C-alpha positions as CSV (number, residue, x, y, z in Angstrom):
1,M,106.0,113.5,109.5
2,Y,103.7,114.4,112.2
3,S,104.3,115.2,115.9
4,D,102.9,113.4,118.7
5,D,100.5,116.2,119.3
6,D,99.1,116.2,115.7
7,L,98.1,112.6,115.9
8,L,94.7,111.5,115.0
9,A,92.9,108.6,116.8
10,I,92.5,105.3,114.7
11,S,89.3,104.8,116.4
12,G,88.0,108.1,114.8
13,L,88.4,106.9,111.4
14,Q,85.3,104.6,111.9
15,H,83.4,107.6,112.9
16,M,84.6,109.5,110.0
17,A,83.4,106.6,107.5
18,F,80.2,106.5,109.3
19,C,79.4,110.3,109.3
20,E,82.0,113.2,109.4
21,R,79.4,115.3,111.6
22,Q,79.8,112.5,114.3
23,W,83.4,112.6,114.1
24,A,83.5,116.4,114.5
25,L,81.2,116.3,117.5
26,I,83.4,113.6,119.3
27,H,86.6,114.6,118.3
28,I,86.5,118.5,118.0
29,E,83.7,119.3,120.1
30,R,84.2,116.6,122.7
31,E,80.5,115.4,122.8
32,W,79.7,111.8,123.8
33,D,76.7,109.8,125.0
34,D,76.5,106.1,125.4
35,N,73.7,103.8,124.1
36,V,73.3,100.3,124.2
37,L,75.5,99.7,121.3
38,T,78.4,101.6,122.4
39,I,78.2,100.1,125.9
40,E,78.3,96.7,124.5
41,G,81.1,97.4,122.3
42,R,83.1,99.0,125.0
43,H,82.6,95.8,127.2
44,L,83.6,93.7,124.3
45,H,87.0,95.5,123.8
46,E,87.6,95.6,127.5
47,F,87.1,91.6,127.5
48,V,89.5,91.3,124.7
49,H,92.3,93.2,126.2
50,E,92.0,91.4,129.5
51,Q,92.6,88.3,128.0
52,G,96.5,88.8,128.0
53,S,99.2,87.8,125.4
54,G,100.6,84.4,124.6
55,S,100.8,81.8,121.7
56,R,98.3,79.9,119.7
57,S,99.0,77.6,116.7
58,G,102.5,78.8,116.4
59,A,101.5,82.5,116.3
60,L,102.3,85.0,118.8
61,M,99.1,86.7,120.3
62,I,99.6,90.3,121.7
63,R,96.5,92.0,123.0
64,G,96.3,96.0,123.6
65,L,99.2,96.7,121.7
66,R,99.9,100.5,121.4
67,L,100.2,101.7,117.9
68,R,101.6,104.9,116.4
69,S,102.5,106.2,113.0
70,L,104.3,109.6,112.7
71,E,104.2,109.3,108.8
72,I,100.4,109.1,108.5
73,G,99.7,110.8,111.9
74,L,97.7,108.0,113.8
75,Y,97.8,106.6,117.2
76,G,95.7,103.8,119.0
77,V,95.3,100.6,120.5
78,A,94.9,97.4,118.8
79,D,92.4,94.8,120.3
80,L,94.8,91.8,118.9
81,V,97.8,91.7,116.8
82,E,98.9,88.1,115.9
83,F,102.6,87.5,114.7
84,H,102.9,84.7,112.2
85,P,106.1,83.2,111.4
86,S,107.5,84.4,108.1
87,D,110.9,84.7,106.4
88,D,110.1,88.4,105.1
89,G,108.7,89.2,108.6
90,A,110.0,91.5,111.4
91,E,111.9,90.8,114.5
92,V,109.9,90.6,117.7
93,E,111.9,91.2,121.0
94,G,112.2,88.2,122.9
95,H,111.1,85.7,120.3
96,P,113.6,84.4,117.8
97,G,112.8,84.2,114.2
98,R,110.9,86.7,112.0
99,W,107.1,87.4,112.3
100,R,104.5,89.0,110.1
101,P,102.1,91.3,112.0
102,Y,98.2,90.4,111.5
103,P,95.9,93.0,113.1
104,V,92.4,91.6,114.4
105,E,89.7,94.3,115.3
106,Y,86.8,93.0,117.4
107,K,83.3,94.3,116.9
108,R,80.1,93.6,118.8
109,G,77.6,93.1,116.0
110,V,77.3,91.8,112.4
111,K,79.3,93.0,109.4
112,R,78.7,96.6,108.6
113,Y,77.2,97.7,105.3
114,D,80.2,100.1,104.7
115,R,84.1,99.7,104.9
116,A,84.5,101.5,108.2
117,D,85.7,98.5,110.1
118,E,88.1,97.4,107.4
119,I,89.4,101.2,107.3
120,Q,90.2,100.8,111.0
121,V,92.0,97.6,110.4
122,C,94.0,99.1,107.6
123,A,95.1,102.0,109.8
124,Q,96.3,99.5,112.3
125,A,98.3,97.7,109.7
126,L,99.9,100.9,108.5
127,C,100.8,101.7,111.9
128,L,102.4,98.1,112.3
129,E,104.4,98.6,109.1
130,E,106.1,101.6,110.5
131,M,106.8,100.2,113.9
132,F,108.1,96.8,112.8
133,G,109.4,97.5,109.1
134,A,107.4,94.6,107.7
135,T,104.8,94.7,105.0
136,V,101.1,93.8,106.6
137,R,99.1,92.3,103.6
138,F,96.2,91.1,105.6
139,G,94.3,91.7,108.8
140,A,90.6,90.5,110.0
141,V,87.6,91.7,111.6
142,Y,86.0,89.5,114.4
143,H,82.2,90.0,114.5
144,G,80.4,89.2,117.6
145,Q,77.4,88.1,115.4
146,P,78.0,85.3,114.1
147,R,81.2,85.1,116.0
148,R,83.3,84.7,113.2
149,R,86.3,86.6,111.5
150,T,86.1,88.2,108.1
151,E,89.7,88.6,106.6
152,T,90.5,92.0,105.1
153,E,93.2,92.5,102.5
154,I,95.1,95.7,103.1
155,S,94.9,96.6,99.3
156,D,96.1,100.0,97.6
157,S,92.4,101.2,97.3
158,L,91.8,100.5,101.1
159,R,95.0,102.3,101.9
160,N,94.0,105.2,99.8
161,E,90.5,105.4,101.2
162,M,91.9,105.5,104.7
163,K,94.3,108.2,103.8
164,S,91.5,110.3,102.3
165,L,89.5,110.1,105.5
166,C,92.5,111.2,107.5
167,A,92.9,114.2,105.1
168,R,89.3,115.1,105.5
169,A,89.4,114.8,109.4
170,R,92.5,117.3,109.3
171,E,90.5,119.6,106.9
172,L,87.6,119.8,109.6
173,L,90.1,120.5,112.3
174,D,91.4,123.5,110.3
175,V,87.8,125.0,110.0
176,G,86.6,124.0,113.5
177,G,84.5,121.1,112.8
178,R,81.9,122.5,110.2
179,A,80.5,119.2,109.1
180,R,77.2,118.2,107.6
181,P,75.7,114.9,108.7
182,N,75.3,111.8,106.6
183,V,71.6,111.7,107.1
184,G,69.9,108.4,106.7
185,R,68.2,105.4,108.6
186,H,71.4,104.7,110.3
187,C,71.0,107.8,112.4
188,K,68.7,106.2,114.8
189,N,71.6,104.1,115.9
190,C,74.0,107.0,116.7
191,S,74.3,107.9,120.3
192,L,74.7,111.6,119.4
193,V,71.5,112.0,117.4
194,V,70.3,114.5,119.9
195,Q,73.2,116.7,120.0
196,C,73.5,116.4,115.9
197,M,69.8,117.3,115.2
198,P,70.4,115.8,111.6
199,G,66.7,116.6,110.6
200,V,67.3,120.3,111.4
201,I,70.7,120.7,109.7
202,S,69.6,118.7,106.5
203,R,66.7,120.9,106.0
204,D,68.5,124.1,105.8
205,G,71.9,125.8,106.3
206,S,70.8,128.1,109.2
207,A,72.5,125.9,111.9
208,E,75.9,126.1,109.9
209,Y,75.3,129.8,109.2
210,M,74.7,130.7,112.7
211,S,77.9,128.7,113.9
212,R,79.9,130.8,111.5
213,I,78.5,134.0,112.7
214,I,79.4,133.1,116.3
215,A,82.7,131.9,115.6
216,D,83.4,135.2,113.7
217,I,82.0,137.3,116.5
218,S,84.2,135.3,118.9
219,A,87.2,135.9,117.0
220,S,86.8,139.6,116.9
221,P,89.3,141.7,119.0
222,E,86.2,143.9,120.0
223,C,84.8,140.9,121.9
224,E,87.9,140.5,124.2
225,R,87.2,141.0,127.8
226,P,89.1,143.8,129.3
227,G,92.0,142.9,131.5
């Protein structure tokens, strides 16, 4: 079990799946720059959360639900969680009957080439399982292009992949974020490409070597300032 101070952001798992160097820059070094893709994505999430909660076609619709799992060590906010009537579902305060959670993550663009979006939905599903005590078998990703949902099975393989990313993120935290970039054509879409300098780091290990030297010097007692 993890404490509240040790929780990882669910949104960061998408960064880990895309490039662990990007994750380290954002979540350890606190670097961030917007580009047109991140701005459009933020506006979409804000629009979804502003729609409020309600019901539709017999399902409860709760937007902006805060999520947490102390077992896995995750926290975040769901764009939308639908609760569908189900005999083996969970109780929802203020609503009679039993309900099965169904997380829906909103993305501005087309379906990704990797499973980053699905991993994020999976993380939300495991938080919901812990919070409500009901198994979540499916979720969905809504893509702004072509404005359609893609259903995701919360399979054992997806759960394991998500947990492996969490474990790797914690390894990077332990070593201070020494992560190499996942260099490829997708780098041009990264808002942190200037800070990352993937071309330089990928050609040789000098940047990582110098980072280790600086870290070792900073940790030396001889470098402490006199009181």
